[in-house]
C-alpha positions, 0 to 999 in steps of 0.5 A, spaced: 260 469 483 255 464 486 250 469 488 250 471 481 248 464 478 243 463 483 239 470 481 239 467 474 237 460 475 231 463 480 225 463 476 228 461 469 231 468 468 237 466 464 231 464 459 228 471 459 235 474 458 237 469 452 230 470 449 230 478 450 237 477 446 234 473 440 228 477 439 232 483 439 238 481 435 233 479 429 229 486 430 234 489 425 236 496 428 237 499 435 230 502 437 227 496 433 231 491 438 229 495 444 222 495 442 222 488 440 225 486 447 219 490 451 214 487 447 217 480 448 218 481 455 211 484 456 208 478 452 212 473 457 209 476 463 202 477 460 202 469 459 205 468 466 199 472 469 194 469 464 196 462 467 195 465 474 202 467 476 204 474 479 207 479 474 214 479 475 218 485 474 225 482 475 223 477 469 221 483 465 227 487 466 231 481 465 228 480 458 229 487 457 236 487 459 237 481 454 234 486 448 239 492 450 245 487 450 243 485 443 241 492 441 248 495 443 252 489 440 248 490 433 249 497 434 257 496 435 257 491 429 253 496 424 257 502 426 
């Protein structure tokens, strides 16, 4: 369990997860939520890249995972 928390603390991955969740939760439908999470993840990584940091696929996937979780929750609530 300790390794699980270390993974999310590294590189502020928990912020990527919650940010993807929030953006996708506001999207409205299942596919729009996943699309919004992909766009948000790409924008976050582009911002990091423009500041001189390398593109981090793990951060990108954490943001997308948050969006997918929100899309599933949204789908379960609506249907």
